[in-house]
N, C-alpha and C positions, 0 to 999 in steps of 0.2 A: 265610818263615812262610806256612803254608797259610791261605788265606782261609776263614772259617767257611762261606761259601755253597757251597764246593766239596765239602763233606761229602756232600751229597745227590746228587751227580752220578754216583756209581759205578753204581747200578742203571740209570741212563740210558745209561751207557757200555756196559754189558752188553747192553742192549736194542738199541742202534744197531748194535753189532758183530754180534749175532745176525741182525738183519734184513739187513745187508749180505751176510753169508754165505749167507743164503737166496736173495737176489737173484743173487749170483754163481753159486751152484751151479745154480739153475734155468736161468739163461741158458746155462750150459755144456751142461746136459742137453738143453735145447731145441735148441741148435745141432747136437748129435750126432743127435737124432731127425730133424731136417730133412735132414741130410746122408745119413742112412741110408734115408730114406723115398723112395718114387718121386715123380717130378715131377707130383704130383696136387694141384691147388689146393684141392680140397675136403678132402683129408687134411691138408694144411698148415694150413688154417683150423681143423680139429679140434684139431691140436697146439697152435695158438695159444690156443684157448679153454681147453683142458685146462691149459696152462701158466699162464695168467692166474688160473684158479681155484686151482690148486695153490700158486702164489706168494702169493695173498691169504691162503689158509689158513696157509701157512708163516709169513708175516709176523705174523699175528695170534697164532698159537700159540707160536712160538719167541720172538717179542719179549716177550710177556707172561711166559712161563716164565723167560726170562733176567732180567727185572726182579724177579720173585718170588724166584728163587734168590739173586740178588745182595743183595736186601734182607734175606732170611732169614739169609744168611751174615754180612752186616754186623752185624745185631743180635746174633748169637751171639758173634762175635769182637771186636766194637766196633772194626772196621777199616773206615773209611769213605773212606779216601784212600790213594793210593800215589804215591810219588815219580816213577815212570815209568809213567803210565797207558797209554801207547801200547804198551809191552811187555806189560802185562797183557792188553790187548785183542788183541794179536797172538797170544799163546799161547792165549787163549780161542777165537779164530777158527780156529787150527790144529787144536785139539781137535774143534771142530764139523765141520770139513772131513773129518777122519779118520773120525769117526762116520758122516758122510754117505756116504763111500766104502764103509764096511763094510755100511751098510744097503742100498746099491745092489747090492753083490755078493750079499747075502742074498736080496733080492727076485728078482734074476736067477736065482739058484740054484733058488729055489722055482718060478719060471716054467719053467725047463728041466726040473725034476724032474716037475712036474705036466703040462706041455704046455698048449698053447692050448685044447684041447678040455675040459680040466678046470678052467679058470679061470672058474667060474661065479660067480653073485652072492654066495653064502655064503662062498666062498673069498676073494673080494675084500674082503668085510666083515671076515673074520678077519685078512687082511693089513693092512687099515686099522686094526684094533684093535692089531695088533702095532706099527704105526707110532706109535700113541698111547702105548704102553708104552715104546718106545725113546726118544721125544722128551724126557720128563723126565730119563731117565738120561743122555741125550746132553748136555743143558744142564748138569745138576748136575755130572757128572764132568769136563766141559770147564772149568767155572768153578772147580772144586776144583783141577784141575791148574794153572790160571793162578795161583791163590792160593798154591799150593805153590812154583811157580817164582819168584814175585815176593814171597815172604814177607819177604825182607830190606828190601823197599821199603815195607812197610806202615807206616802212621802211625796210632797209636791215638788215637781222638777220643772225646769224651763223647757220651752218647746224644742223638739228635735230638729235636725237638719239632714239634708241629703236623703229625702224619702222618694226620690225619683225611681230608684230601682224597686222599692217596695210597692209603689203605686203601679208600675208596669207589671210586676209579678201578679198583683191582684187582678189587673185587667186580663192577664192571660188565664188566671184561674176561673174568672167569670165565663169566658168563652169555652174553656175546656169543660167546665161543669155543665154549662148550658147544652153543649153538644152531647155529652154522655146522658144527661137526663132527658133530652129530647128524643134520642134513640130509644131509651128505655120506655118512654111513654107511648111511642108509636108502634113498638114491636108487637104488643098484643093484638093490634089490628091486622098484622100480617101473619095470618094463621099458617101460611106455607113455611114459615121459618121457626126454628126452635130458638126462643129468646135467650136460652142459656147455653147454646152451643159455643164452643171456644172460638170458632170462626167469626160468629156474630159479635161477641163482646170484644174480641181482640181488634176487629175492624173498627168498632165504635171508639175504642180507646186510642187507636192510631189516628183516627180523624180528630179526636179531642186534643191530642198532643199537637197535631199540625195546626189546628185552630188556635190553640193557646200560644204557640210560637209566633204565629202571624200577628195575633193581637198584642203580644209583648213588643214586637218590633214597632208596630204602629203607635202604641202608647208611649214607648220610650222616646220616639222622635218628636211626639207632640207635647209631652209634659215639660214644664219649666225645669231648668237645670237645678236651681237651688230651691227645691220644694221643701218647706218646713212643716206643712200640714197636708195630710193625704186628701182631705175633703171627700169623705166617703160618699156623700150624696152626689157630687159631680161625677165621681168615678163610676158609681153604680148607674147613673143616667147614661153616661157614655157607653157603658157595657151593654145595657138593654137596647139602646138605639143601634149599636153596632150589630148585635145579634139579629135584630129584626130586619135591618136593611141588608145584611150580608146573606141571610138565608132566603130573603125575598128575591134577591138577585139570583141565587142558585136555583130557586124554583122557576124563575122566569127563563133562565138559560135552558133548564131542562124542558120546559114547555115548548120553547122555540125549537129545540132539537127534535122533539117529538112531532111537532107540526111539519118540520122539514122532512123527517123520515116517513111520515104518513102521506106526505103530499105527492109522493111518487116522482119527484124531480130527480133526474139522474145527475150525478156529480162525478167529475173526474177524480183521480186519486189525489191530486194536489189539494183540491177543494175539500175533500173529505178529511185529509190530514189537518188542514187549517181549522176546520170545524171542530175536530176532536181536541185540538190544542186549546181552542177558545173555550170549549166546554170545561176543560180542566183548569185553565188558568184564571178565567174571569171570576168564579166564586172565590178563589184564593186571593186574588187581588182585591176583591170586595171586602174580605175580612180584614186585610191589612189596611186598605184605604179608608174604610168607614171607621175603623178604630182610630186611625190618625185624625180623620176629619172631626169626629164628634168629641174626641179628647181635646183637640185644639180649640174647638168652639167653646166647650164648657169650661175650659181652664184659661180662656183668654183674659178674663178679668184678673185672675191670679198672676198671670204673666205680666200684665201691664203694671200691677202693683209692685212686683219684684224688680222691674226695670226702672221704675221712677224713684 
């Protein structure tokens, strides 16, 4: 007999498997880069910095995607447990590795087709966007394949309960991943900075953790207390709307500050301090407030159904 506590472990199994695949794959690619590179300590250190940043992004993105996909599929099929979970994880890992090989061949083909002289900032951004499109397809199709192979092992279970914490955590993951990926996508345009320097990627991760914490707080306050289904579509919609509105507010505040700075208007010390506080606080309040607003709006129907 399956213990009831094991029902919620399937998304975590998918997450851990996806993260292990990311680690193994990047360790292999890093080894190949070091073997093919000349014996230059500076270049090897550059490879190390690039690998650490890429691994961090891969763990964040693929781990969260695997959790979201497994949770969504579990809610649709009411299959939260399998008799042979290691077989499920093995098939899932195999699918992820096959997709990683295909993506590597695709990127190498584009590199050979364009040539090093054509690999400018905009082309790198488009390749980065292509990777973002491939990642959800990679995770979804691999998990779907694993479910098909292990369909005879599935155990139907009743709906879960108490998913408020899980939903708020996924909301935090969305904003943290969006922040890290946004910085990584825009850095190639800023040629004055080294995209792989410790200061740059530590700053981006600090901003991501702050954005995630604020999104967690907003989602936690807005979600229904007794949530039995995560409703991935609603959660994803709230996350996208929050990201767009929060960073639009941040850009608007930055533009307003630039206009005031270039306007030549003199301000006393008190007004300058108030302006600096507003520049720092408004975007943060925007992330918290928009997450609360859009989560509450999109989950309003669920809340009314739970209270009636």
